[in-house]
Each structure stands twice: as structure tokens, then as C-alpha cells.
C-alpha positions in Angstrom: -29.7 -2.8 63.1 -26.0 -2.6 63.5 -24.3 0.4 61.8 -21.0 2.1 62.2 -21.8 5.5 60.9 -18.2 6.7 60.7 -17.3 3.6 58.9 -20.1 4.0 56.4 -19.2 7.6 55.8 -15.5 6.9 55.3 -16.3 4.0 53.1 -18.7 6.0 51.0 -16.2 8.8 50.5 -13.6 6.2 49.4 -16.1 4.6 47.0 -16.8 8.0 45.4 -13.0 8.7 45.1 -12.4 5.3 43.6 -15.2 5.7 41.1 -13.8 9.1 40.0 -10.4 7.6 39.6 -11.8 4.6 37.6 -13.7 7.0 35.3 -10.6 9.0 34.7 -8.6 5.9 34.1 -11.3 4.6 31.7 -11.1 8.0 29.8 -7.4 7.6 29.4 -7.7 4.0 28.3 -10.3 4.9 25.6 -8.6 8.1 24.3 -4.9 7.6 24.6 -3.2 5.7 21.8 -0.4 3.2 22.3 1.9 3.0 24.1 0.1 4.9 26.9 -2.9 2.7 26.7 -1.2 -0.1 28.6 -0.3 2.1 31.5 -3.9 3.4 31.6 -5.1 -0.2 31.7 -3.1 -0.9 34.8 -4.3 2.3 36.4 -7.9 1.3 35.7 -7.4 -2.2 37.2 -5.9 -0.6 40.3 -8.7 1.9 40.7 -11.3 -0.8 40.3 -9.8 -2.8 43.0 -9.7 0.3 45.2 -13.5 0.7 44.6 -14.1 -3.0 45.6 -12.1 -2.5 48.8 -14.0 0.7 49.6 -17.3 -1.1 49.1 -16.0 -3.7 51.6 -15.5 -1.0 54.1 -19.2 0.1 53.7 -20.4 -3.5 54.0 -18.3 -4.2 57.0 -19.7 -1.0 58.7 -23.2 -2.3 58.1 -22.7 -5.8 59.4 -21.6 -7.2 62.7 -19.6 -9.8 60.8 -15.9 -9.1 60.6 -15.3 -8.5 56.9 -12.4 -6.1 57.2 -10.1 -8.8 55.6 -12.0 -8.4 52.3 -11.2 -4.8 52.1 -7.6 -5.5 53.1 -7.2 -7.9 50.2 -8.6 -5.6 47.5 -6.6 -2.6 48.9 -3.4 -4.6 48.9 -3.9 -5.8 45.3 -4.7 -2.3 44.2 -1.6 -0.9 45.9 0.7 -3.7 44.6 -0.4 -3.2 40.9 -0.1 0.6 41.1 3.3 0.8 42.9 4.9 -2.1 40.9 3.9 -0.4 37.6 5.4 2.9 38.7 8.6 1.3 40.1 9.0 -0.8 36.9 9.0 2.2 34.6 11.1 4.4 37.0 13.7 1.6 37.3 13.9 1.1 33.6 14.4 4.8 32.9 16.7 5.8 35.8 20.5 5.6 35.6 22.1 3.2 38.0 24.3 4.5 40.8 27.1 6.7 39.5 30.5 5.1 40.2 33.8 4.6 38.3 32.9 1.5 36.4 31.7 0.3 33.1 28.1 -0.9 32.6 28.4 -4.5 31.4 24.7 -4.7 30.8 23.6 -2.0 28.3 20.1 -1.1 27.3 20.6 0.0 23.7 17.2 1.7 23.4 18.5 5.3 22.7 15.8 6.6 20.3 17.6 9.9 19.6 20.4 10.5 17.1 21.9 13.8 16.2 24.6 16.4 17.0 24.2 18.7 20.0 26.2 21.5 21.5 26.3 22.0 25.3 27.3 25.3 26.8 28.1 23.6 30.1 30.0 20.4 30.7 27.9 17.3 30.9 27.2 16.1 34.5 28.2 12.8 36.0 24.4 12.0 36.2 23.9 12.8 32.6 26.8 10.6 31.5 25.7 7.7 33.6 22.2 8.0 32.0 23.7 8.0 28.5 26.0 5.1 29.3 23.1 3.1 30.6 20.9 3.7 27.6 23.3 3.2 24.7 25.7 0.7 23.3 28.6 2.6 24.6 30.2 6.0 25.4 33.3 7.4 23.8 34.9 10.4 25.4 37.3 12.8 23.6 38.9 15.1 26.2 42.0 17.3 26.9 41.9 16.0 30.5 43.9 12.8 31.2 41.8 9.8 31.6 42.6 9.1 35.3 41.6 12.7 36.3 38.5 12.6 34.0 37.3 9.3 35.5 37.8 10.6 39.0 35.8 13.7 38.2 32.9 12.0 36.5 33.0 8.7 38.4 32.4 6.8 35.2 34.6 4.5 33.1 33.9 5.2 29.4 33.9 2.4 26.9 36.7 4.3 25.0 38.7 7.4 25.9 40.8 9.6 23.6 43.2 12.0 25.3 44.0 15.0 23.2 47.8 15.4 23.7 51.0 15.5 21.8 52.6 13.1 24.2 53.2 9.6 23.1 50.7 7.4 24.8 48.3 4.5 23.9 45.3 6.6 24.7 46.6 9.9 23.4 45.8 11.4 20.0 47.9 14.2 18.4 45.6 17.2 17.9 47.2 17.9 14.6 46.1 14.5 13.2 42.4 15.1 12.9 42.0 12.1 10.5 43.5 9.8 13.1 41.0 11.0 15.8 38.1 10.5 13.3 39.2 7.0 12.3 39.4 6.0 16.0 35.8 7.2 16.6 34.5 5.5 13.4 36.0 2.2 14.5 34.4 2.5 17.9 31.0 3.2 16.3 31.3 0.2 14.0 32.4 -2.1 16.8 29.4 -1.1 18.9 27.0 -1.5 16.0 25.7 2.1 16.3 23.5 3.6 19.0 26.5 4.9 20.8 27.3 8.3 22.3 30.4 10.4 21.5 31.1 13.2 24.0 33.6 15.7 22.6 35.4 18.3 24.7 38.6 20.2 24.0 37.7 22.0 20.8 39.8 25.0 22.0 42.8 22.7 22.1 42.3 21.5 18.5 42.0 25.1 17.3 45.4 25.9 18.9 47.1 23.4 16.5 44.7 23.7 13.5 42.9 26.6 11.9 39.2 26.9 12.6 38.1 26.0 9.1 39.9 22.6 9.4 38.4 21.9 12.9 34.9 22.8 11.6 35.2 20.5 8.6 36.4 17.8 10.9 33.5 18.2 13.3 30.9 18.4 10.4 32.3 15.2 8.9 32.3 13.5 12.2 28.7 14.5 12.8 27.6 12.9 9.5 29.4 9.7 10.4 27.9 9.6 13.9 24.3 10.2 12.6 24.7 7.6 9.8 25.6 5.1 12.6 22.4 6.0 14.5 24.5 7.5 17.2 24.7 10.8 19.1 27.5 13.4 19.1 27.6 15.9 22.0 30.0 18.8 21.7 31.0 20.8 24.7 31.3 24.4 23.5 32.7 26.6 26.3 31.7 30.2 26.3 34.1 32.8 25.0 36.3 30.3 23.3 35.1 31.1 19.7 34.2 34.4 18.3 30.6 35.1 17.3 31.0 34.2 13.7 32.8 30.9 14.4 30.2 29.9 17.1 27.3 30.7 14.6 28.9 28.4 12.0 29.1 25.5 14.5 25.6 26.0 15.8 24.2 25.7 12.3 25.3 22.1 12.4 25.1 21.4 16.1 21.8 22.0 17.8 22.3 24.0 21.0 20.6 22.2 23.9 20.7 22.0 27.6 21.6 18.6 29.2 18.3 18.6 31.1 16.3 19.0 27.9 18.1 16.2 26.1 17.8 13.8 29.0 14.1 14.6 29.3 13.6 14.1 25.6 15.4 10.7 25.7 13.5 9.6 28.8 10.2 10.4 27.2 11.0 8.4 24.0 12.5 5.5 26.1 9.3 5.4 28.1 7.3 5.2 24.9 9.6 2.5 23.5 9.4 0.6 26.8 5.6 0.6 26.7 5.5 -0.3 23.0 7.8 -3.3 23.7 5.6 -4.5 26.5 2.5 -4.2 24.4 4.2 -6.0 21.6 5.1 -8.8 23.9 1.6 -9.0 25.3 0.2 -9.2 21.7 2.5 -12.2 21.0 1.3 -13.9 24.1 -2.3 -13.5 23.0 -1.6 -14.9 19.6 0.1 -18.0 21.1 
């Protein structure tokens, strides 16, 4: 009787591994609620095909017939399903290459609204992510637009330069109501789900008292949230005294960029799966 002992042993080990993966996938599929159930289903299918391919290795090792192609087919299908699923979700959640341009095709799925305070400037990577997953990004900065774009390698949808010089993109720091009106118009034009990144608070305080700037920011926060959008305030260290910083942080949640991006990514992932499941449910009904 023909028998390839090493082939039988290797195939048996692979079958055991495949069964263990299948049982784990089945556990996730039964116990995880939507939207994770859909991903668990694909994992289960992939693991089952892996078991089938491993059984083919055992059968091929026990027979003189050349049945390796059976295992190759099942392994290939298993690999394609698993890798394509992972790449699909990674591609949907990852920012595109960072370069100085606008993103004409937005994915307005940002599930998080609110007002946040960063103690460090936002990174080019973070801005690219926010731009990709929102209806638009408005930047308020003391830095001139050309220098800002060169630094962050991103063309914002709207840019407001805090300066007393007369310019189309400049805003007088003493006219807080003009700055607020420009931001509100942007939010309405975009239909909400936009991001406002605000830096240069120290410059505003030079021309206004702290109380006026705080009221301006608190009012702006309310408008941003009511438009289902996000306001990020860069709060440099040692710019405000302890009391002033405490007042602002009562309205702006202090958060690190990495934490915010992670939180958005998790909710985007859930929204993506829910959308896929919803589409699948419609197909079944039809």
C-alpha cells in the first residue's frame, strides 16, 4: 500500500490546525454581534477551505494518484478570501498617500463629533486621515497658507490665515465674529461632518482678552457639534496660565492624536461592516 508518511503527518497537522481555526471562527460567528459577525463569517469560510485543502494533502499522501491540485485549489481559495477581506478593510480605513492636494472623493463616514484639545500639533498623517474620512477640513492658522501646505503636504478645503494684513485668505484677529461666520458658512456648505483644525490661540489672545477668546471658542464649539462636525484646538504648552487652561479644558476634551485616530478608525470599521451587512440583507430580500 502506497503511503507518504511525511505527507500524511504534515497533512494531519494542517487538518488539526484548520479545525482549531474553524472552531474559533465559529465561536466568533455565534457570539459576536453585528457588525463583527460578517468578518467572522468570512474567517470561518476561509478556515473551512483550509481544512479541505489539508485533507487533500492527506489523501494525496495515501494514494499514488496525483491529487495535489485539489489541495492547491482549496488553499488558494482560502488565501484569496482571507487576504482580500483584510486588504478591503485596511484600504477603507487607511489614509491615502500624503501629498499637497485636495481629496476630490471624500468618504463622509466620520462617526465622531465633539471638541478636542491637542497639546501637540496635528501630524500630516493625522490630517490626511481626517481629510479622507470627512466632508472637508478647514484650517485656522497663524502660518501663511503656502508655508502651512508645504509643512503638512495637504491642501485644506478652506484656509483662514490669522493676520492683520489685507488678504483674501486673511482674517483680522480682532474680528472674532468674522472668523466665526466664515467657519459656519463652511460647515453649512459641506453639510456637516467636517473637521475644523484651529491653531493660533496665542495670537488671538494678543489682540483680545482671554474672556472674549474663550467665549468665541465655546460658541464655535457649539456650532461645530450642532453641525455634526469636529473641532480640534491646538493648545501649545505654557501659552496659558493654569486657570485659563483649566477653563478651556472643561469644554475641550484633552486627547492625543493617536487616541482620536484610533477611536475614529474603530467606529469607521464598525460602520463599514454595518453597511456591508445592510447591503447583503437587501440582496437577500430582492
